C-alpha positions in Angstrom: -23.0 -13.8 -46.9 -21.6 -17.1 -49.4 -20.8 -15.8 -52.7 -21.5 -17.6 -56.2 -18.9 -16.0 -58.6 -19.1 -16.3 -62.5 -15.4 -17.7 -63.6 -16.9 -18.7 -67.0 -19.8 -19.9 -69.7 -19.9 -23.5 -69.4 -20.0 -25.6 -72.3 -23.2 -24.1 -73.5 -25.2 -27.1 -71.8 -24.2 -26.6 -68.3 -25.1 -23.0 -68.0 -22.6 -20.6 -66.4 -19.5 -21.6 -64.1 -19.5 -20.4 -60.4 -16.8 -20.5 -57.9 -18.2 -20.6 -54.3 -16.4 -18.3 -51.8 -17.5 -15.5 -49.5 -18.4 -12.0 -49.5 -20.0 -9.2 -47.6 -18.3 -5.9 -47.2 -18.0 -5.8 -43.9 -17.0 -9.5 -43.6 -14.5 -8.9 -46.3 -12.8 -5.9 -44.7 -12.7 -7.6 -41.0 -11.2 -10.5 -43.1 -8.5 -7.8 -45.1 -7.4 -6.3 -41.9 -7.0 -9.5 -40.2 -4.6 -10.4 -42.9 -2.0 -7.2 -42.9 -2.0 -8.8 -38.9 -4.7 -6.6 -36.7 -6.9 -8.4 -34.2 -10.3 -8.3 -35.6 -13.9 -9.2 -34.4 -17.1 -9.2 -35.9 -21.1 -8.5 -35.2 -23.7 -9.8 -37.5 -26.4 -12.9 -37.5 -26.1 -16.0 -39.6 -28.9 -18.7 -40.0 -28.8 -22.2 -38.3 -27.9 -23.9 -41.7 -24.9 -24.6 -43.8 -24.1 -21.7 -45.5 -23.9 -19.7 -41.9 -21.1 -23.1 -40.6 -19.1 -22.1 -43.2 -18.8 -18.9 -42.6 -17.8 -19.1 -39.2 -15.4 -22.2 -40.5 -13.8 -19.0 -42.5 -13.5 -16.6 -40.2 -11.6 -19.3 -37.6 -9.5 -20.0 -40.2 -8.5 -16.0 -40.6 -8.1 -15.3 -37.0 -11.7 -13.2 -36.7 -13.1 -13.9 -33.7 -17.1 -14.2 -34.2 -18.3 -14.8 -30.9 -20.3 -11.9 -31.3 -22.6 -13.2 -34.2 -26.0 -14.7 -33.7 -27.3 -17.7 -34.8 -31.2 -17.4 -35.3 -32.5 -20.6 -36.4 -35.7 -19.0 -38.2 -34.1 -17.0 -40.4 -31.4 -17.9 -43.7 -27.6 -16.9 -43.9 -27.8 -14.7 -47.2 -26.1 -15.3 -50.3 -25.1 -13.5 -53.5 -24.0 -13.9 -57.1 -21.5 -12.3 -59.4 -21.6 -12.2 -63.2 -19.4 -11.2 -65.4 -19.7 -8.6 -68.9 -19.0 -6.1 -71.2 -19.6 -3.4 -68.8 -17.7 -5.3 -65.5 -19.0 -7.4 -63.1 -22.8 -7.2 -61.5 -24.5 -8.5 -58.5 -27.7 -10.3 -57.3 -28.6 -10.2 -54.1 -30.5 -12.7 -51.8 -30.8 -11.4 -48.2 -33.8 -9.5 -48.0 -34.9 -11.2 -44.5 -31.5 -12.8 -43.7 -30.2 -13.1 -40.1 -28.3 -10.4 -40.6 -31.2 -8.3 -41.5 -33.0 -8.4 -38.5 -30.5 -7.6 -35.9 -31.5 -5.3 -33.6 -30.2 -2.9 -31.1 -30.1 -5.4 -27.9 -28.1 -7.7 -30.3 -24.9 -5.0 -30.4 -22.1 -7.0 -28.5 -21.0 -3.6 -26.1 -18.5 -5.0 -24.3 -16.6 -6.5 -27.6 -16.8 -2.6 -28.8 -15.6 -1.1 -25.9 -13.0 -2.9 -26.0 -11.8 -2.3 -29.5 -9.4 0.9 -30.8 -12.0 1.3 -34.4 -15.5 0.1 -34.9 -16.4 -0.1 -38.5 -19.8 0.3 -40.1 -21.0 -0.2 -43.9 -23.6 2.2 -45.5 -25.0 -1.4 -46.4 -25.4 -2.6 -42.9 -27.5 0.6 -42.5 -29.6 -0.4 -45.8 -30.3 -3.9 -45.5 -33.6 -2.8 -42.7 -34.4 -0.6 -41.0 -33.9 -2.7 -38.0 -30.0 -3.1 -38.7 -30.0 0.5 -39.5 -31.2 1.2 -35.5 -28.7 -1.5 -34.6 -25.9 0.6 -36.6 -26.7 3.3 -34.5 -26.9 1.6 -31.3 -22.8 0.0 -31.9 -22.1 3.9 -33.0 -23.0 5.2 -29.8 -21.9 2.4 -27.7 -18.0 2.9 -30.0 -18.5 7.1 -29.2 -19.3 6.5 -25.7 -16.8 4.1 -24.8 -13.7 6.3 -26.8 -13.1 4.0 -30.0 -12.7 5.7 -33.3 -15.9 5.3 -35.3 -14.9 4.2 -39.4 -17.6 4.3 -42.0 -17.7 2.9 -46.1 -20.2 4.5 -47.7 -20.9 1.0 -50.2 -24.0 2.6 -51.7 -26.4 -0.1 -53.0 -29.7 1.9 -54.5 -31.4 -1.0 -54.6 -31.7 -1.0 -51.0 -33.0 2.4 -50.0 -33.9 5.8 -51.6 -31.2 8.4 -52.3 -32.8 10.6 -50.0 -32.5 8.6 -47.5 -29.4 6.7 -48.2 -27.9 10.9 -48.1 -29.5 11.2 -45.2 -28.2 8.4 -42.8 -25.2 8.2 -44.8 -24.6 12.8 -44.3 -25.4 11.5 -40.8 -22.9 8.7 -40.0 -20.2 11.1 -41.9 -20.7 13.5 -39.0 -19.8 11.0 -36.3 -17.1 9.4 -38.3 -13.8 9.1 -37.5 -12.5 7.9 -40.6 -14.4 8.1 -43.9 -13.8 5.7 -46.2 -16.1 6.7 -49.2 -16.2 6.2 -52.9 -16.1 8.4 -55.5 -19.2 7.2 -57.2 -20.9 7.0 -53.9 -20.5 10.2 -52.9 -20.6 11.7 -56.9 -24.3 10.3 -56.6 -24.8 11.4 -52.6 -23.8 14.9 -53.8 -23.7 15.7 -57.2 -19.7 17.0 -57.0 -17.5 15.9 -59.4 -14.4 17.2 -58.7 -12.5 15.0 -56.2 -11.0 17.0 -54.0 -14.4 19.1 -53.3 -15.9 16.1 -52.4 -12.9 15.1 -49.5 -13.8 18.4 -48.8 -17.0 18.0 -48.3 -17.0 15.0 -46.0 -14.5 16.8 -43.7 -16.9 19.4 -43.5 -19.4 17.3 -42.3 -17.4 16.1 -39.5 -15.4 13.1 -40.3 -11.5 13.0 -39.4 -9.9 11.1 -41.9 -11.0 10.6 -45.3 -9.6 7.7 -47.9 -11.4 8.7 -50.9 -11.5 5.9 -53.5 -10.7 6.5 -57.0 -11.2 2.8 -58.4 -8.1 3.3 -61.5 -6.8 6.3 -60.4 -6.1 5.5 -57.1 -7.3 7.9 -53.7 -7.1 10.9 -52.2 -5.9 10.8 -48.4 -6.9 13.9 -45.9 -7.1 15.5 -42.5 -7.9 18.5 -41.6 -3.8 19.1 -41.6 -2.7 17.0 -45.2 -3.8 15.9 -48.2 -2.0 13.1 -50.2 -3.0 11.7 -54.1 -2.0 8.4 -54.0 -1.8 6.8 -57.0 -3.1 3.2 -58.0 -0.8 0.2 -57.9 -0.4 -1.3 -61.2 -1.8 -4.9 -61.4 -3.8 -6.9 -64.1 -7.0 -6.9 -62.8 -9.9 -10.2 -63.7 -12.3 -9.1 -60.9 -13.0 -6.1 -58.6 -15.2 -7.7 -56.7 -14.6 -6.8 -53.0 -11.5 -4.3 -53.6 -12.8 -1.5 -51.9 -13.6 -3.5 -48.7 -9.7 -4.5 -48.9 -8.7 -1.4 -49.1 -10.4 0.3 -45.8 -9.8 -3.2 -44.0 -5.8 -2.4 -44.7 -6.1 1.4 -44.2 -7.6 1.1 -41.3 -5.3 -1.8 -39.7 -2.1 0.5 -40.6 -3.0 3.3 -39.4 -4.0 1.4 -35.9 -0.4 -0.3 -36.7 0.5 3.5 -36.3 1.6 4.3 -39.9 1.4 7.4 -41.2 -1.7 9.1 -43.8 0.3 8.5 -46.8 1.7 4.9 -45.5 -1.8 4.0 -45.0 -2.9 4.9 -47.8 0.1 4.0 -50.2 -0.1 0.3 -48.5 -3.7 0.0 -49.0 -3.7 1.2 -52.6 -1.6 -1.5 -53.3 -3.5 -4.5 -51.2 -6.8 -3.4 -53.2 -5.1 -3.7 -56.7 -3.7 -7.3 -55.1 -7.4 -8.2 -54.4 -8.5 -7.6 -57.7 -6.0 -10.5 -59.5 -8.2 -13.6 -58.6 -11.8 -14.5 -58.5 -14.4 -13.5 -55.4 -14.1 -11.1 -52.7 -11.9 -13.3 -50.5 -9.9 -15.6 -51.6 -7.6 -12.8 -53.5 -7.5 -10.4 -50.9 -3.4 -10.3 -49.8 -1.7 -10.8 -46.7 0.7 -8.7 -45.3 4.0 -9.8 -47.3 2.3 -10.3 -50.4 2.2 -6.5 -50.3 4.9 -5.4 -48.9 6.5 -7.7 -51.9 4.5 -5.9 -54.0 5.7 -2.4 -52.4 9.3 -3.0 -52.7 8.9 -4.7 -56.1 7.4 -1.0 -57.5 9.1 1.7 -59.6 
């Protein structure tokens, strides 16, 4: 998606000021992983429009392989707006009927998935349309058939589907996931469980092999069947949290694939997510590996 992120109120005559950037949770995740040194490919669909061409140029610049991304001449590339206020940031999305919402199971790039080490999936991708949900399941089936690990971030958006449908689909996908990346508020809404450790237990009991529960300013909990670690939040001076959870996920999975321990991958991801909040927009502030390493070394 193309992003317009509020940076100021203007002078009273020209309205609000917006910084044009890029977003979309799974694209953010892909770029975050690529900036940590992972080799990344992406599957989605774009309109045959200026915004779609801008996104392809972005992925080229970031080293993200977008050969699997379709161009749909009959649809448009989605956009969203971020505004900031006393209650934090708020989002307005314009994506119903977008190219990405109209992908079909036949579009899944199975050969690309089979060549990967991890397939990442977002709850938003499953929620934007019934066809996209079916396509997500087809991609998961392709990954599991090829012995490729599945990563899943809940990214609950109740404007897109009902809580009952979200609960049913997400619980089912967690059962199929090797790596589950839920946000605390998401799984609290889905389960009614308030205790973070109990939420981790819930995700593991569903079948997820590894869980990284994102707790925002409280850090994270990373766990599997044999170990559990509380990861403190990395100190930062936040101005915009857009995409911070996606940065955590991309960095976490990239470091797991690179061979880090669960604890080290969690600590690295927490630092990357914190650094990403220190600038406006979902993509521009995502740190690169050298920045994350420097922040970790400087931490008390």
